[in-house]
N, C-alpha and C positions, 0 to 999 in steps of 0.2 A: 428841055431835057437835061442840060448841064446843071441847072438849078436843082432838079430832082436828084441827080447823081450826087451832088454835093451834100444834100440833105441825108441821103442814105449813108454816105461816108461818115457823117457826123453822128448818125444813129449808132453805128457799130461800136465805137468806143464807149458810148453810154450804156449800151446793152452789156458789154463785157464788164464794165465797172459795176453795174447792177448785180450781175451774177457773182462777182467777187464779194461784194458786200453781203449778198444773201448767204453765200457759203461761210462767211465770217460771222454770221448771225447778227449782222447790222441791218436788220430788216427794215426799220423805218427809213434809213438812208437809201436803201435799195428801192423802197416804195416811192420815195420822193423823186428819184431819178426816173423811174418808169412812168410815174404820173406826169412828169414834164414831157416825156417822149409822147405819151398818149394824148396830151393836150395839143401837140403839134400834128400828130398823125393818129386820130382816133381809131383807125382801122388796122393798126399795126398788130398783126397776129402774134408775133413773138413777144411783143410788149405785153399783150393781154395774158399770154401764157406765163410770163415771168411774174406779172403782178399776182396772178392766181397762186403761183408757187409761194410767193412771199406771204400772201394772206393765209394760205393753208398752214404754213409754219407758225402763224400767229393764232391759229384756231378759228379764223374767220371764214367758215365754210360757205356761207351764203354769198358773201361778197366774192369769194373765189369762183363760185359757180357762175356768177355774172360774167366775170372775165373769161372763163373757159368757154362759155357760150359764144361770146364775141369772137374768140380765137377759132372756134370750131366752124364759124361761118366763112372762113377764108380758104375754102376748098380749092378755088380756082387760082388764087395768088400764092398760097402757102399750104399745099396739100399735106406735107408732113406735120406741120404745126397743127393744122386743123384736125387731122386724124388723132394726133397725140392728145389734143384737148378733148375730143369726143370720148376717147378711151378713159381719160381721167374723170370726165363727167359721169360716165357709166359706173366707174368704181365708187364714186362719191354717193351714188344713189343706192348702193347696196347697204 
């Protein structure tokens, strides 16, 4: 359990940095950080949501849909992120 808690603590600064990079339009750098996070934790709902946000800003809708779908499956562990991803997926289908 302590090891899992330490991993979560390390994820938080990476997520924050990724958001800052995305907001600064440094999308590839943000994508690289999120990719590293997802390699360690492929089920990380917020990571998938952030990756989708980066990809949408780059116009890569199909790849973003894949990440949103993964995020939407986290209803039990991350219900807010899952619902947000589902809503965004619905909007992309219009």
